[in-house]
C-alpha positions in Angstrom: -15.7 -6.3 14.8 -13.4 -6.2 18.0 -13.0 -3.7 20.5 -9.9 -2.0 19.1 -11.3 -2.0 15.4 -14.5 -0.3 16.9 -12.3 2.2 18.7 -10.3 2.9 15.6 -13.6 3.3 13.5 -15.2 5.7 16.2 -12.0 7.8 16.0 -12.4 7.9 12.2 -9.0 5.9 11.7 -8.8 3.7 8.8 -5.5 1.4 9.0 -3.6 1.5 5.6 -1.8 -1.4 4.1 1.4 -1.8 5.9 4.2 0.2 4.3 7.1 -2.0 2.9 10.5 -1.4 4.3 12.8 1.0 2.3 16.1 -0.9 3.0 17.0 -4.5 4.2 15.2 -5.1 7.4 11.7 -6.3 8.5 9.0 -3.8 9.4 8.0 -5.7 12.3 9.0 -8.9 14.1 7.5 -10.9 17.0 9.8 -12.4 19.8 7.6 -14.4 22.2 5.0 -12.1 23.6 6.7 -8.8 22.2 6.4 -7.2 18.7 9.1 -4.9 17.8 7.8 -2.4 15.1 10.6 -0.6 13.1 10.6 3.0 12.8 7.6 4.1 10.8 7.4 7.6 8.8 4.3 9.9 8.5 3.2 8.4 5.4 -0.6 9.4 4.9 -3.7 7.5 3.6 -2.3 8.0 0.0 1.0 6.4 0.9 2.9 9.7 0.5 4.4 12.1 3.1 2.7 15.4 2.7 4.8 18.5 2.2 3.6 19.8 5.5 5.3 16.7 7.2 8.7 17.1 5.4 11.6 19.2 6.6 12.6 20.3 10.1 10.2 21.2 13.0 10.5 24.9 13.9 11.9 25.7 10.4 9.2 24.8 7.8 7.0 22.4 10.0 5.0 23.8 12.7 4.4 22.1 16.0 0.7 21.3 15.0 1.8 19.8 11.9 4.5 17.8 13.8 1.8 16.5 16.1 -0.3 15.4 13.1 2.8 13.6 11.5 3.4 11.7 14.8 -0.3 10.7 14.7 0.2 9.3 11.3 3.3 7.4 12.5 1.3 5.8 15.2 -1.2 4.7 12.5 1.3 3.4 10.5 2.7 1.4 13.7 -0.6 0.0 14.0 -0.9 -1.1 10.7 2.5 -2.9 10.9 1.3 -4.5 14.3 -1.9 -5.7 12.9 0.0 -7.3 10.1 1.8 -9.5 12.7 -0.9 -10.1 15.1 -4.0 -10.1 12.9 -6.2 -8.8 15.6 -5.4 -5.8 17.5 -7.5 -6.9 20.5 -4.4 -9.4 21.1 -2.5 -6.2 22.3 -2.0 -6.4 26.1 0.2 -3.2 26.3 2.1 -0.6 24.3 5.2 -1.1 26.1 7.6 1.7 24.5 7.8 4.3 21.7 10.9 5.8 20.6 10.5 9.1 18.8 13.0 10.6 16.5 12.2 14.4 15.4 13.9 16.3 12.4 14.5 19.4 14.4 17.1 22.2 14.7 18.8 22.5 18.1 17.0 24.3 20.8 13.6 23.3 20.0 11.7 22.8 23.4 8.4 21.5 21.9 9.7 17.7 21.0 7.7 16.1 23.7 4.5 17.9 22.8 5.0 16.9 19.4 5.6 13.3 20.2 2.3 13.5 22.1 0.5 13.2 18.9 1.3 9.4 18.7 1.0 8.9 22.6 -2.5 10.5 22.8 -3.7 8.3 19.7 -2.4 5.1 21.2 -4.0 5.9 24.6 -7.2 7.0 22.7 -7.2 3.4 20.8 -6.1 1.1 23.7 -7.0 3.0 26.9 -4.6 2.3 29.8 -3.2 -0.6 27.6 -1.8 2.3 25.4 0.1 4.0 28.0 3.9 3.5 27.5 7.4 4.3 28.2 8.9 6.8 25.8 12.0 8.4 24.4 12.0 11.3 22.5 14.9 12.9 20.6 15.8 15.7 18.2 17.9 14.4 15.2 19.6 16.3 12.3 18.1 14.4 9.3 15.5 11.6 8.8 14.8 9.3 5.7 12.7 10.9 2.9 13.0 14.2 4.7 10.2 13.2 7.1 9.9 15.4 10.1 9.4 12.3 12.5 9.9 8.6 12.6 8.7 6.4 15.5 9.4 2.9 16.7 7.6 0.8 19.1 7.4 -2.4 21.2 4.2 -3.9 22.1 3.2 -7.0 24.4 0.7 -9.4 22.7 -1.4 -12.2 24.2 
C-alpha cells in the first residue's frame, strides 16, 4: 500500500468508484504532467447527494454541512484522479482548486466552507496538497448540489 493510500486509510476515507459524467465531457484528462479534473459534486459513498447537501448555503444548508459537502467533492476529485494516474503516490502537487458554492448573495462564509476540501487535500498529501484556489458563490448547481469543485494536479 502506497503512502497516499495509507494516509487515506488513516483518515477513514475509502475512495468510491469514479462518478460517470452527467453530460458530454470527460471527468478527467491528462495533458503532459497535468491532470484536469472536471467539477465534482458532493456525492456520498452511496452515489447519492444527501438532502443535507442539496440547496443553498445559508438557506437550508449550514456552513458545517457545506464543509462536509466540500470534503465529499475532494474525495470524488481523488477518485477521478486515481482513475487517470492509477497510483496517487504519483501526485507531485495539487496545483489549483475551483469551488462553486450554491449560495444566496451576502454570504461571507464561502471560503470557510471551501476549506472542507482544502483541509482534506492537505491532510492527504501534506505540503503537496497546498494549492491556489478560487471560491465563488453561484445561483444554482447541477442536481441542486450545494457545492461543485474542480481541480488541477501535477503528476510525475
